[in-house]
N, CA, C, O and the ligand as a Tripos MOL2 file, in Angstrom:
@<TRIPOS>MOLECULE
protein
  305   303    77     0     0
PROTEIN
NO_CHARGES

@<TRIPOS>ATOM
      1 N          -6.6570    0.9330  -16.4860 N.3       1 MET1
      2 CA         -5.4940    1.8040  -16.6060 C.3       1 MET1
      3 C          -5.0400    2.3560  -15.2930 C.2       1 MET1
      4 O          -5.8520    2.9770  -14.6070 O.2       1 MET1
      5 N          -3.7530    2.1750  -14.8650 N.am      2 ILE2
      6 CA         -3.3190    2.6320  -13.6310 C.3       2 ILE2
      7 C          -2.9150    4.1970  -13.7780 C.2       2 ILE2
      8 O          -2.0930    4.5830  -14.6090 O.2       2 ILE2
      9 N          -3.5110    4.9470  -12.9800 N.am      3 ASN3
     10 CA         -2.9940    6.3920  -13.0240 C.3       3 ASN3
     11 C          -2.8650    6.9110  -11.5120 C.2       3 ASN3
     12 O          -3.0380    6.1630  -10.5500 O.2       3 ASN3
     13 N          -2.5800    8.1130  -11.4160 N.am      4 PHE4
     14 CA         -2.2650    8.6870  -10.0830 C.3       4 PHE4
     15 C          -3.2820    8.4760   -8.9830 C.2       4 PHE4
     16 O          -2.9650    8.4330   -7.7940 O.2       4 PHE4
     17 N          -4.5780    8.3400   -9.4540 N.am      5 HIS5
     18 CA         -5.6840    8.0760   -8.5150 C.3       5 HIS5
     19 C          -5.4980    6.6740   -7.8510 C.2       5 HIS5
     20 O          -6.1090    6.4050   -6.8160 O.2       5 HIS5
     21 N          -4.7250    5.8560   -8.3970 N.am      6 HIS6
     22 CA         -4.5170    4.4700   -7.8940 C.3       6 HIS6
     23 C          -3.3000    4.4560   -6.9150 C.2       6 HIS6
     24 O          -3.0110    3.4310   -6.2980 O.2       6 HIS6
     25 N          -2.6090    5.5920   -6.7880 N.am      7 SER7
     26 CA         -1.4700    5.4570   -5.9230 C.3       7 SER7
     27 C          -1.6360    6.0900   -4.4690 C.2       7 SER7
     28 O          -2.4280    6.9970   -4.2130 O.2       7 SER7
     29 N          -0.8710    5.5510   -3.6530 N.am      8 TRP8
     30 CA         -1.0010    6.0540   -2.2580 C.3       8 TRP8
     31 C           0.4520    6.1140   -1.6700 C.2       8 TRP8
     32 O           1.1700    5.1160   -1.7420 O.2       8 TRP8
     33 N           0.8770    7.2380   -1.1080 N.am      9 PRO9
     34 CA          2.2550    7.3390   -0.5690 C.3       9 PRO9
     35 C           2.4470    6.4920    0.7190 C.2       9 PRO9
     36 O           1.5500    6.2570    1.5300 O.2       9 PRO9
     37 N           3.6690    6.0860    0.7980 N.am     10 TYR10
     38 CA          3.9390    5.2860    2.0530 C.3      10 TYR10
     39 C           5.3250    5.7790    2.5700 C.2      10 TYR10
     40 O           6.0410    6.4810    1.8560 O.2      10 TYR10
     41 N           5.6770    5.4060    3.7900 N.am     11 GLU11
     42 CA          6.9180    5.6230    4.4200 C.3      11 GLU11
     43 C           7.5220    4.3300    4.7850 C.2      11 GLU11
     44 O           6.8050    3.4390    5.2390 O.2      11 GLU11
     45 N           8.7720    4.1640    4.6230 N.am     12 ARG12
     46 CA          9.3700    2.8570    4.9900 C.3      12 ARG12
     47 C          10.3520    3.1900    6.1930 C.2      12 ARG12
     48 O          11.2290    4.0480    6.0910 O.2      12 ARG12
     49 N          10.1530    2.5070    7.2420 N.am     13 VAL13
     50 CA         11.0990    2.5960    8.4760 C.3      13 VAL13
     51 C          11.6690    1.2750    8.6840 C.2      13 VAL13
     52 O          10.9690    0.3770    9.1520 O.2      13 VAL13
     53 N          13.0320    1.0660    8.3340 N.am     14 ARG14
     54 CA         13.5890   -0.2890    8.2950 C.3      14 ARG14
     55 C          12.7480   -1.2070    7.4360 C.2      14 ARG14
     56 O          12.5620   -0.9150    6.2550 O.2      14 ARG14
     57 N          12.2400   -2.2800    7.9570 N.am     15 ASN15
     58 CA         11.4250   -3.1940    7.0430 C.3      15 ASN15
     59 C           9.8970   -2.9000    7.1410 C.2      15 ASN15
     60 O           9.0970   -3.6330    6.5590 O.2      15 ASN15
     61 N           9.5130   -1.8850    7.8370 N.am     16 ASP16
     62 CA          8.1140   -1.6290    8.1190 C.3      16 ASP16
     63 C           7.5790   -0.5760    7.1470 C.2      16 ASP16
     64 O           8.2810    0.3860    6.8360 O.2      16 ASP16
     65 N           6.3980   -0.7380    6.6830 N.am     17 ILE17
     66 CA          5.7420    0.1460    5.7510 C.3      17 ILE17
     67 C           4.6120    0.8830    6.5200 C.2      17 ILE17
     68 O           3.7940    0.2220    7.1600 O.2      17 ILE17
     69 N           4.5510    2.1290    6.4750 N.am     18 TYR18
     70 CA          3.5270    2.9130    7.1400 C.3      18 TYR18
     71 C           2.8100    3.8260    6.1090 C.2      18 TYR18
     72 O           3.4420    4.3730    5.2050 O.2      18 TYR18
     73 N           1.4660    3.9750    6.2710 N.am     19 PHE19
     74 CA          0.7770    4.9560    5.5110 C.3      19 PHE19
     75 C           0.6090    6.1280    6.5090 C.2      19 PHE19
     76 O           0.2310    5.9090    7.6600 O.2      19 PHE19
     77 N           0.8800    7.3220    6.0800 N.am     20 GLU20
     78 CA          0.6730    8.4960    6.9700 C.3      20 GLU20
     79 C          -0.8310    8.6450    7.3020 C.2      20 GLU20
     80 O          -1.2050    9.0720    8.3940 O.2      20 GLU20
     81 N          -1.6360    8.2930    6.3600 N.am     21 GLU21
     82 CA         -3.0250    8.3170    6.4770 C.3      21 GLU21
     83 C          -3.7530    7.1180    5.7680 C.2      21 GLU21
     84 O          -3.4480    6.8320    4.6100 O.2      21 GLU21
     85 N          -4.6820    6.4390    6.4330 N.am     22 CYS22
     86 CA         -5.4750    5.3860    5.6930 C.3      22 CYS22
     87 C          -6.3710    6.0450    4.6460 C.2      22 CYS22
     88 O          -7.0970    6.9830    4.9760 O.2      22 CYS22
     89 N          -6.3420    5.5690    3.3560 N.am     23 PRO23
     90 CA         -7.1720    6.1050    2.3600 C.3      23 PRO23
     91 C          -8.6640    5.9300    2.5590 C.2      23 PRO23
     92 O          -9.4460    6.6080    1.8930 O.2      23 PRO23
     93 N          -9.0740    5.0740    3.4230 N.am     24 PHE24
     94 CA        -10.3970    4.6570    3.6290 C.3      24 PHE24
     95 C         -11.0180    5.3500    4.8290 C.2      24 PHE24
     96 O         -12.0430    6.0200    4.7020 O.2      24 PHE24
     97 N         -10.3570    5.1790    6.0770 N.am     25 CYS25
     98 CA        -10.9350    5.6910    7.3460 C.3      25 CYS25
     99 C         -10.1290    6.8210    7.8730 C.2      25 CYS25
    100 O         -10.5080    7.4140    8.8820 O.2      25 CYS25
    101 N          -9.0230    7.1600    7.2420 N.am     26 HIS26
    102 CA         -8.2970    8.3530    7.5740 C.3      26 HIS26
    103 C          -7.5210    8.2890    8.9280 C.2      26 HIS26
    104 O          -7.0940    9.3110    9.4640 O.2      26 HIS26
    105 N          -7.3580    7.0310    9.4620 N.am     27 THR27
    106 CA         -6.5930    6.8970   10.6410 C.3      27 THR27
    107 C          -5.1450    7.2000   10.3250 C.2      27 THR27
    108 O          -4.6490    6.7220    9.3040 O.2      27 THR27
    109 N          -4.4600    7.9400   11.1110 N.am     28 SER28
    110 CA         -3.0170    8.2390   10.8660 C.3      28 SER28
    111 C          -2.0170    7.3560   11.3310 C.2      28 SER28
    112 O          -2.2500    6.6110   12.2830 O.2      28 SER28
    113 N          -0.8260    7.3670   10.6980 N.am     29 SER29
    114 CA          0.2370    6.3980   10.9340 C.3      29 SER29
    115 C          -0.1510    5.0240   11.1070 C.2      29 SER29
    116 O          -0.0970    4.5200   12.2280 O.2      29 SER29
    117 N          -0.5650    4.3220   10.0280 N.am     30 VAL30
    118 CA         -0.9620    3.0580   10.0350 C.3      30 VAL30
    119 C           0.1720    2.0170    9.5620 C.2      30 VAL30
    120 O           0.6790    2.0600    8.4410 O.2      30 VAL30
    121 N           0.4750    1.1640   10.4590 N.am     31 LEU31
    122 CA          1.5170    0.1460   10.1390 C.3      31 LEU31
    123 C           0.8400   -0.8410    9.1570 C.2      31 LEU31
    124 O          -0.2250   -1.4000    9.4220 O.2      31 LEU31
    125 N           1.5090   -1.0130    8.0380 N.am     32 ILE32
    126 CA          0.9110   -1.8840    6.9600 C.3      32 ILE32
    127 C           1.4550   -3.2680    7.1470 C.2      32 ILE32
    128 O           2.6740   -3.4400    7.1570 O.2      32 ILE32
    129 N           0.5860   -4.2970    7.3020 N.am     33 PRO33
    130 CA          0.9960   -5.7350    7.5030 C.3      33 PRO33
    131 C           1.4330   -6.2760    6.1520 C.2      33 PRO33
    132 O           0.6490   -6.9940    5.5300 O.2      33 PRO33
    133 N           2.5880   -5.9920    5.6700 N.am     34 MET34
    134 CA          3.2240   -6.6490    4.4830 C.3      34 MET34
    135 C           4.4710   -7.3770    4.8120 C.2      34 MET34
    136 O           5.3740   -6.8680    5.4770 O.2      34 MET34
    137 N           4.5020   -8.5410    4.3490 N.am     35 LYS35
    138 CA          5.8110   -9.3860    4.5590 C.3      35 LYS35
    139 C           6.8540   -8.8360    3.5860 C.2      35 LYS35
    140 O           6.5740   -8.3190    2.5050 O.2      35 LYS35
    141 N           8.0400   -8.9940    4.0620 N.am     36 LYS36
    142 CA          9.2470   -8.5060    3.2110 C.3      36 LYS36
    143 C           9.2430   -9.0710    1.8510 C.2      36 LYS36
    144 O           9.5960   -8.3580    0.9120 O.2      36 LYS36
    145 N           8.8600  -10.3410    1.6550 N.am     37 GLU37
    146 CA          8.7940  -11.0330    0.3830 C.3      37 GLU37
    147 C           7.7980  -10.4220   -0.5010 C.2      37 GLU37
    148 O           8.0340  -10.2910   -1.7020 O.2      37 GLU37
    149 N           6.5770  -10.0020    0.0890 N.am     38 ALA38
    150 CA          5.4950   -9.3790   -0.6180 C.3      38 ALA38
    151 C           5.9140   -8.0360   -1.1450 C.2      38 ALA38
    152 O           5.5510   -7.6660   -2.2610 O.2      38 ALA38
    153 N           6.6840   -7.2840   -0.3510 N.am     39 ILE39
    154 CA          7.1450   -5.9050   -0.6980 C.3      39 ILE39
    155 C           8.0490   -6.1150   -1.8520 C.2      39 ILE39
    156 O           7.9060   -5.4400   -2.8710 O.2      39 ILE39
    157 N           8.9980   -7.0420   -1.7440 N.am     40 LYS40
    158 CA         10.0660   -7.2660   -2.8690 C.3      40 LYS40
    159 C           9.3100   -7.6640   -4.0650 C.2      40 LYS40
    160 O           9.6750   -7.2330   -5.1580 O.2      40 LYS40
    161 N           8.2670   -8.4630   -3.9650 N.am     41 GLY41
    162 CA          7.5270   -8.9610   -5.1640 C.3      41 GLY41
    163 C           6.7730   -7.7480   -5.8030 C.2      41 GLY41
    164 O           6.8030   -7.5600   -7.0190 O.2      41 GLY41
    165 N           6.1050   -6.9440   -4.9510 N.am     42 ALA42
    166 CA          5.4290   -5.8360   -5.4390 C.3      42 ALA42
    167 C           6.2950   -4.8190   -6.2780 C.2      42 ALA42
    168 O           5.8040   -4.2250   -7.2380 O.2      42 ALA42
    169 N           7.5530   -4.6480   -5.8920 N.am     43 PHE43
    170 CA          8.5380   -3.8940   -6.5460 C.3      43 PHE43
    171 C           8.7850   -4.5840   -7.9700 C.2      43 PHE43
    172 O           9.0890   -3.8890   -8.9390 O.2      43 PHE43
    173 N           8.6550   -5.8700   -8.0590 N.am     44 GLU44
    174 CA          8.8400   -6.5120   -9.3480 C.3      44 GLU44
    175 C           7.4880   -6.6900  -10.1650 C.2      44 GLU44
    176 O           7.4490   -7.3340  -11.2140 O.2      44 GLU44
    177 N           6.4100   -6.0810   -9.6120 N.am     45 GLY45
    178 CA          5.1810   -6.0600  -10.2990 C.3      45 GLY45
    179 C           4.3960   -7.2830  -10.0610 C.2      45 GLY45
    180 O           3.4980   -7.5880  -10.8450 O.2      45 GLY45
    181 N           4.6990   -8.0620   -8.9450 N.am     46 ILE46
    182 CA          3.8410   -9.1840   -8.5430 C.3      46 ILE46
    183 C           2.7620   -8.6880   -7.6210 C.2      46 ILE46
    184 O           3.0320   -8.0770   -6.5870 O.2      46 ILE46
    185 N           1.4570   -8.9770   -8.0310 N.am     47 LYS47
    186 CA          0.3260   -8.5740   -7.2460 C.3      47 LYS47
    187 C           0.3350   -9.2060   -5.9020 C.2      47 LYS47
    188 O           0.7340  -10.3500   -5.6850 O.2      47 LYS47
    189 N          -0.1660   -8.3210   -4.9530 N.am     48 THR48
    190 CA         -0.3290   -8.7170   -3.6310 C.3      48 THR48
    191 C          -1.4940   -8.0380   -2.9730 C.2      48 THR48
    192 O          -2.1870   -7.3140   -3.6880 O.2      48 THR48
    193 N          -1.7870   -8.1690   -1.7670 N.am     49 HIS49
    194 CA         -2.9020   -7.4340   -1.1990 C.3      49 HIS49
    195 C          -2.6080   -7.0060    0.2500 C.2      49 HIS49
    196 O          -1.8100   -7.6110    0.9660 O.2      49 HIS49
    197 N          -3.2630   -5.9870    0.6120 N.am     50 ILE50
    198 CA         -3.0900   -5.4430    2.0600 C.3      50 ILE50
    199 C          -4.4800   -5.3990    2.6320 C.2      50 ILE50
    200 O          -5.4150   -4.9140    1.9930 O.2      50 ILE50
    201 N          -4.6100   -5.8910    3.8040 N.am     51 ILE51
    202 CA         -5.8580   -5.6520    4.5670 C.3      51 ILE51
    203 C          -5.4630   -4.6130    5.5580 C.2      51 ILE51
    204 O          -4.5660   -4.8460    6.3690 O.2      51 ILE51
    205 N          -6.1180   -3.4340    5.5270 N.am     52 MET52
    206 CA         -5.7720   -2.3920    6.3930 C.3      52 MET52
    207 C          -6.2210   -2.7690    7.9000 C.2      52 MET52
    208 O          -7.3610   -3.1510    8.1640 O.2      52 MET52
    209 N          -5.2050   -2.6180    8.8470 N.am     53 PRO53
    210 CA         -5.4730   -3.0960   10.1620 C.3      53 PRO53
    211 C          -6.5210   -2.2670   10.8780 C.2      53 PRO53
    212 O          -7.1970   -2.7600   11.7810 O.2      53 PRO53
    213 N          -6.6560   -1.0260   10.4850 N.am     54 CYS54
    214 CA         -7.6200   -0.0210   11.0230 C.3      54 CYS54
    215 C          -9.0100   -0.2540   10.7370 C.2      54 CYS54
    216 O          -9.8610   -0.1250   11.6180 O.2      54 CYS54
    217 N          -9.3000   -0.6010    9.5180 N.am     55 CYS55
    218 CA        -10.7440   -0.6540    8.9890 C.3      55 CYS55
    219 C         -11.0460   -1.9360    8.2460 C.2      55 CYS55
    220 O         -12.1840   -2.1400    7.8250 O.2      55 CYS55
    221 N         -10.0530   -2.8190    8.0680 N.am     56 ARG56
    222 CA        -10.1590   -4.0440    7.3290 C.3      56 ARG56
    223 C         -10.5840   -3.9350    5.8330 C.2      56 ARG56
    224 O         -11.0480   -4.8900    5.2100 O.2      56 ARG56
    225 N         -10.3910   -2.7070    5.3130 N.am     57 GLU57
    226 CA        -10.5770   -2.5020    3.8860 C.3      57 GLU57
    227 C          -9.3080   -3.2200    3.1810 C.2      57 GLU57
    228 O          -8.2020   -3.3130    3.7130 O.2      57 GLU57
    229 N          -9.6100   -3.6620    2.0310 N.am     58 LYS58
    230 CA         -8.5540   -4.3590    1.2770 C.3      58 LYS58
    231 C          -8.0880   -3.6140    0.0890 C.2      58 LYS58
    232 O          -8.8850   -3.0600   -0.6680 O.2      58 LYS58
    233 N          -6.7870   -3.5910   -0.0880 N.am     59 ILE59
    234 CA         -6.1250   -2.9460   -1.2260 C.3      59 ILE59
    235 C          -5.4580   -4.0480   -1.9980 C.2      59 ILE59
    236 O          -4.6220   -4.7760   -1.4620 O.2      59 ILE59
    237 N          -5.8470   -4.1850   -3.3410 N.am     60 VAL60
    238 CA         -5.0730   -5.0890   -4.2020 C.3      60 VAL60
    239 C          -3.9280   -4.2740   -4.7870 C.2      60 VAL60
    240 O          -4.1350   -3.2800   -5.4840 O.2      60 VAL60
    241 N          -2.7210   -4.7220   -4.4840 N.am     61 VAL61
    242 CA         -1.5520   -3.8980   -4.8670 C.3      61 VAL61
    243 C          -1.0250   -4.5770   -6.1820 C.2      61 VAL61
    244 O          -0.6530   -5.7450   -6.2930 O.2      61 VAL61
    245 N          -1.0690   -3.6040   -7.1640 N.am     62 GLU62
    246 CA         -0.5450   -3.9120   -8.4900 C.3      62 GLU62
    247 C           1.0390   -3.9840   -8.4410 C.2      62 GLU62
    248 O           1.7000   -4.9140   -8.9030 O.2      62 GLU62
    249 N           1.5350   -2.8750   -7.8200 N.am     63 SER63
    250 CA          2.9640   -2.7930   -7.7860 C.3      63 SER63
    251 C           3.3070   -1.7430   -6.7340 C.2      63 SER63
    252 O           2.4220   -1.0980   -6.1710 O.2      63 SER63
    253 N           4.6310   -1.5770   -6.4720 N.am     64 MET64
    254 CA          5.1450   -0.5230   -5.5130 C.3      64 MET64
    255 C           6.4260    0.1310   -6.1950 C.2      64 MET64
    256 O           7.1900   -0.5180   -6.9100 O.2      64 MET64
    257 N           6.5630    1.3110   -5.9390 N.am     65 ASP65
    258 CA          7.8190    1.9590   -6.1820 C.3      65 ASP65
    259 C           8.3630    2.5320   -4.9040 C.2      65 ASP65
    260 O           7.8110    2.2400   -3.8430 O.2      65 ASP65
    261 N           9.4090    3.3290   -4.9320 N.am     66 SER66
    262 CA         10.0090    3.7320   -3.6730 C.3      66 SER66
    263 C           9.1950    4.7740   -2.9190 C.2      66 SER66
    264 O           9.4830    5.0680   -1.7590 O.2      66 SER66
    265 N           8.1590    5.3460   -3.5840 N.am     67 ASP67
    266 CA          7.2870    6.3190   -2.8290 C.3      67 ASP67
    267 C           5.8530    5.8760   -2.7490 C.2      67 ASP67
    268 O           5.1520    6.2660   -1.8160 O.2      67 ASP67
    269 N           5.3930    5.0970   -3.6630 N.am     68 TYR68
    270 CA          3.9120    4.8400   -3.7720 C.3      68 TYR68
    271 C           3.6100    3.3630   -3.8630 C.2      68 TYR68
    272 O           4.3750    2.5620   -4.4010 O.2      68 TYR68
    273 N           2.4370    3.0380   -3.3000 N.am     69 VAL69
    274 CA          1.7840    1.7130   -3.5240 C.3      69 VAL69
    275 C           0.8310    2.0310   -4.6780 C.2      69 VAL69
    276 O           0.1400    3.0480   -4.6130 O.2      69 VAL69
    277 N           0.7650    1.2490   -5.6800 N.am     70 TRP70
    278 CA         -0.1480    1.2970   -6.8290 C.3      70 TRP70
    279 C          -1.2150    0.3140   -6.7890 C.2      70 TRP70
    280 O          -0.9240   -0.8770   -6.8960 O.2      70 TRP70
    281 N          -2.4000    0.6800   -6.6470 N.am     71 ALA71
    282 CA         -3.4620   -0.2600   -6.4490 C.3      71 ALA71
    283 C          -4.2380   -0.5070   -7.7120 C.2      71 ALA71
    284 O          -4.1800    0.2980   -8.6410 O.2      71 ALA71
    285 N          -5.0190   -1.6840   -7.7740 N.am     72 THR72
    286 CA         -5.8610   -2.0180   -8.9320 C.3      72 THR72
    287 C          -6.9900   -1.0400   -8.9910 C.2      72 THR72
    288 O          -7.4160   -0.7040  -10.0960 O.2      72 THR72
    289 N          -7.5100   -0.5550   -7.8970 N.am     73 LYS73
    290 CA         -8.6840    0.4120   -7.8390 C.3      73 LYS73
    291 C          -8.2620    1.8240   -7.3330 C.2      73 LYS73
    292 O          -7.2640    1.9370   -6.6200 O.2      73 LYS73
    293 N          -8.9990    2.8830   -7.6870 N.am     74 PRO74
    294 CA         -8.5360    4.1630   -7.2720 C.3      74 PRO74
    295 C          -8.6110    4.2550   -5.6870 C.2      74 PRO74
    296 O          -9.4790    3.6470   -5.0610 O.2      74 PRO74
    297 N          -7.7140    5.0000   -5.1160 N.am     75 LEU75
    298 CA         -7.5380    5.2190   -3.6880 C.3      75 LEU75
    299 C          -7.8310    6.6430   -3.3600 C.2      75 LEU75
    300 O          -7.9280    6.9940   -2.1840 O.2      75 LEU75
    301 N          -7.9810    7.5040   -4.3800 N.am     76 ARG76
    302 CA         -8.2540    8.9430   -4.0660 C.3      76 ARG76
    303 C          -9.1770    9.4750   -5.1470 C.2      76 ARG76
    304 O          -9.5540   10.6460   -5.1160 O.2      76 ARG76
    305 ZN         -8.4830    2.4290    7.6140 Zn       77 ZN77
@<TRIPOS>BOND
     1     1     2 1
     2     2     3 1
     3     3     4 2
     4     3     5 am
     5     5     6 1
     6     6     7 1
     7     7     8 2
     8     7     9 am
     9     9    10 1
    10    10    11 1
    11    11    12 2
    12    11    13 am
    13    13    14 1
    14    14    15 1
    15    15    16 2
    16    15    17 am
    17    17    18 1
    18    18    19 1
    19    19    20 2
    20    19    21 am
    21    21    22 1
    22    22    23 1
    23    23    24 2
    24    23    25 am
    25    25    26 1
    26    26    27 1
    27    27    28 2
    28    27    29 am
    29    29    30 1
    30    30    31 1
    31    31    32 2
    32    31    33 am
    33    33    34 1
    34    34    35 1
    35    35    36 2
    36    35    37 am
    37    37    38 1
    38    38    39 1
    39    39    40 2
    40    39    41 am
    41    41    42 1
    42    42    43 1
    43    43    44 2
    44    43    45 am
    45    45    46 1
    46    46    47 1
    47    47    48 2
    48    47    49 am
    49    49    50 1
    50    50    51 1
    51    51    52 2
    52    51    53 am
    53    53    54 1
    54    54    55 1
    55    55    56 2
    56    55    57 am
    57    57    58 1
    58    58    59 1
    59    59    60 2
    60    59    61 am
    61    61    62 1
    62    62    63 1
    63    63    64 2
    64    63    65 am
    65    65    66 1
    66    66    67 1
    67    67    68 2
    68    67    69 am
    69    69    70 1
    70    70    71 1
    71    71    72 2
    72    71    73 am
    73    73    74 1
    74    74    75 1
    75    75    76 2
    76    75    77 am
    77    77    78 1
    78    78    79 1
    79    79    80 2
    80    79    81 am
    81    81    82 1
    82    82    83 1
    83    83    84 2
    84    83    85 am
    85    85    86 1
    86    86    87 1
    87    87    88 2
    88    87    89 am
    89    89    90 1
    90    90    91 1
    91    91    92 2
    92    91    93 am
    93    93    94 1
    94    94    95 1
    95    95    96 2
    96    95    97 am
    97    97    98 1
    98    98    99 1
    99    99   100 2
   100    99   101 am
   101   101   102 1
   102   102   103 1
   103   103   104 2
   104   103   105 am
   105   105   106 1
   106   106   107 1
   107   107   108 2
   108   107   109 am
   109   109   110 1
   110   110   111 1
   111   111   112 2
   112   111   113 am
   113   113   114 1
   114   114   115 1
   115   115   116 2
   116   115   117 am
   117   117   118 1
   118   118   119 1
   119   119   120 2
   120   119   121 am
   121   121   122 1
   122   122   123 1
   123   123   124 2
   124   123   125 am
   125   125   126 1
   126   126   127 1
   127   127   128 2
   128   127   129 am
   129   129   130 1
   130   130   131 1
   131   131   132 2
   132   131   133 am
   133   133   134 1
   134   134   135 1
   135   135   136 2
   136   135   137 am
   137   137   138 1
   138   138   139 1
   139   139   140 2
   140   139   141 am
   141   141   142 1
   142   142   143 1
   143   143   144 2
   144   143   145 am
   145   145   146 1
   146   146   147 1
   147   147   148 2
   148   147   149 am
   149   149   150 1
   150   150   151 1
   151   151   152 2
   152   151   153 am
   153   153   154 1
   154   154   155 1
   155   155   156 2
   156   155   157 am
   157   157   158 1
   158   158   159 1
   159   159   160 2
   160   159   161 am
   161   161   162 1
   162   162   163 1
   163   163   164 2
   164   163   165 am
   165   165   166 1
   166   166   167 1
   167   167   168 2
   168   167   169 am
   169   169   170 1
   170   170   171 1
   171   171   172 2
   172   171   173 am
   173   173   174 1
   174   174   175 1
   175   175   176 2
   176   175   177 am
   177   177   178 1
   178   178   179 1
   179   179   180 2
   180   179   181 am
   181   181   182 1
   182   182   183 1
   183   183   184 2
   184   183   185 am
   185   185   186 1
   186   186   187 1
   187   187   188 2
   188   187   189 am
   189   189   190 1
   190   190   191 1
   191   191   192 2
   192   191   193 am
   193   193   194 1
   194   194   195 1
   195   195   196 2
   196   195   197 am
   197   197   198 1
   198   198   199 1
   199   199   200 2
   200   199   201 am
   201   201   202 1
   202   202   203 1
   203   203   204 2
   204   203   205 am
   205   205   206 1
   206   206   207 1
   207   207   208 2
   208   207   209 am
   209   209   210 1
   210   210   211 1
   211   211   212 2
   212   211   213 am
   213   213   214 1
   214   214   215 1
   215   215   216 2
   216   215   217 am
   217   217   218 1
   218   218   219 1
   219   219   220 2
   220   219   221 am
   221   221   222 1
   222   222   223 1
   223   223   224 2
   224   223   225 am
   225   225   226 1
   226   226   227 1
   227   227   228 2
   228   227   229 am
   229   229   230 1
   230   230   231 1
   231   231   232 2
   232   231   233 am
   233   233   234 1
   234   234   235 1
   235   235   236 2
   236   235   237 am
   237   237   238 1
   238   238   239 1
   239   239   240 2
   240   239   241 am
   241   241   242 1
   242   242   243 1
   243   243   244 2
   244   243   245 am
   245   245   246 1
   246   246   247 1
   247   247   248 2
   248   247   249 am
   249   249   250 1
   250   250   251 1
   251   251   252 2
   252   251   253 am
   253   253   254 1
   254   254   255 1
   255   255   256 2
   256   255   257 am
   257   257   258 1
   258   258   259 1
   259   259   260 2
   260   259   261 am
   261   261   262 1
   262   262   263 1
   263   263   264 2
   264   263   265 am
   265   265   266 1
   266   266   267 1
   267   267   268 2
   268   267   269 am
   269   269   270 1
   270   270   271 1
   271   271   272 2
   272   271   273 am
   273   273   274 1
   274   274   275 1
   275   275   276 2
   276   275   277 am
   277   277   278 1
   278   278   279 1
   279   279   280 2
   280   279   281 am
   281   281   282 1
   282   282   283 1
   283   283   284 2
   284   283   285 am
   285   285   286 1
   286   286   287 1
   287   287   288 2
   288   287   289 am
   289   289   290 1
   290   290   291 1
   291   291   292 2
   292   291   293 am
   293   293   294 1
   294   294   295 1
   295   295   296 2
   296   295   297 am
   297   297   298 1
   298   298   299 1
   299   299   300 2
   300   299   301 am
   301   301   302 1
   302   302   303 1
   303   303   304 2
@<TRIPOS>SUBSTRUCTURE
     1 MET1         2 RESIDUE 1 A MET
     2 ILE2         6 RESIDUE 1 A ILE
     3 ASN3        10 RESIDUE 1 A ASN
     4 PHE4        14 RESIDUE 1 A PHE
     5 HIS5        18 RESIDUE 1 A HIS
     6 HIS6        22 RESIDUE 1 A HIS
     7 SER7        26 RESIDUE 1 A SER
     8 TRP8        30 RESIDUE 1 A TRP
     9 PRO9        34 RESIDUE 1 A PRO
    10 TYR10       38 RESIDUE 1 A TYR
    11 GLU11       42 RESIDUE 1 A GLU
    12 ARG12       46 RESIDUE 1 A ARG
    13 VAL13       50 RESIDUE 1 A VAL
    14 ARG14       54 RESIDUE 1 A ARG
    15 ASN15       58 RESIDUE 1 A ASN
    16 ASP16       62 RESIDUE 1 A ASP
    17 ILE17       66 RESIDUE 1 A ILE
    18 TYR18       70 RESIDUE 1 A TYR
    19 PHE19       74 RESIDUE 1 A PHE
    20 GLU20       78 RESIDUE 1 A GLU
    21 GLU21       82 RESIDUE 1 A GLU
    22 CYS22       86 RESIDUE 1 A CYS
    23 PRO23       90 RESIDUE 1 A PRO
    24 PHE24       94 RESIDUE 1 A PHE
    25 CYS25       98 RESIDUE 1 A CYS
    26 HIS26      102 RESIDUE 1 A HIS
    27 THR27      106 RESIDUE 1 A THR
    28 SER28      110 RESIDUE 1 A SER
    29 SER29      114 RESIDUE 1 A SER
    30 VAL30      118 RESIDUE 1 A VAL
    31 LEU31      122 RESIDUE 1 A LEU
    32 ILE32      126 RESIDUE 1 A ILE
    33 PRO33      130 RESIDUE 1 A PRO
    34 MET34      134 RESIDUE 1 A MET
    35 LYS35      138 RESIDUE 1 A LYS
    36 LYS36      142 RESIDUE 1 A LYS
    37 GLU37      146 RESIDUE 1 A GLU
    38 ALA38      150 RESIDUE 1 A ALA
    39 ILE39      154 RESIDUE 1 A ILE
    40 LYS40      158 RESIDUE 1 A LYS
    41 GLY41      162 RESIDUE 1 A GLY
    42 ALA42      166 RESIDUE 1 A ALA
    43 PHE43      170 RESIDUE 1 A PHE
    44 GLU44      174 RESIDUE 1 A GLU
    45 GLY45      178 RESIDUE 1 A GLY
    46 ILE46      182 RESIDUE 1 A ILE
    47 LYS47      186 RESIDUE 1 A LYS
    48 THR48      190 RESIDUE 1 A THR
    49 HIS49      194 RESIDUE 1 A HIS
    50 ILE50      198 RESIDUE 1 A ILE
    51 ILE51      202 RESIDUE 1 A ILE
    52 MET52      206 RESIDUE 1 A MET
    53 PRO53      210 RESIDUE 1 A PRO
    54 CYS54      214 RESIDUE 1 A CYS
    55 CYS55      218 RESIDUE 1 A CYS
    56 ARG56      222 RESIDUE 1 A ARG
    57 GLU57      226 RESIDUE 1 A GLU
    58 LYS58      230 RESIDUE 1 A LYS
    59 ILE59      234 RESIDUE 1 A ILE
    60 VAL60      238 RESIDUE 1 A VAL
    61 VAL61      242 RESIDUE 1 A VAL
    62 GLU62      246 RESIDUE 1 A GLU
    63 SER63      250 RESIDUE 1 A SER
    64 MET64      254 RESIDUE 1 A MET
    65 ASP65      258 RESIDUE 1 A ASP
    66 SER66      262 RESIDUE 1 A SER
    67 ASP67      266 RESIDUE 1 A ASP
    68 TYR68      270 RESIDUE 1 A TYR
    69 VAL69      274 RESIDUE 1 A VAL
    70 TRP70      278 RESIDUE 1 A TRP
    71 ALA71      282 RESIDUE 1 A ALA
    72 THR72      286 RESIDUE 1 A THR
    73 LYS73      290 RESIDUE 1 A LYS
    74 PRO74      294 RESIDUE 1 A PRO
    75 LEU75      298 RESIDUE 1 A LEU
    76 ARG76      302 RESIDUE 1 A ARG
    77 ZN77       305 GROUP 0 **** ****
């Protein structure tokens, strides 16, 4: 069951996705390596994944909305 613990806020600057803070290693302002198509898919509920560039931790993304990335596992 997906709940708030599975969500992480992001910022979008043009086509780039940023996390203000990495949920794993707490690096600030991390540019998230997501392709435009993957972002579009995530909005439609198509699973994708993110490898954090700071610590190589993996997030399996269940979906995205305009404020949050929703992961299959708790991020907080
Ligand atoms: Zn990290």
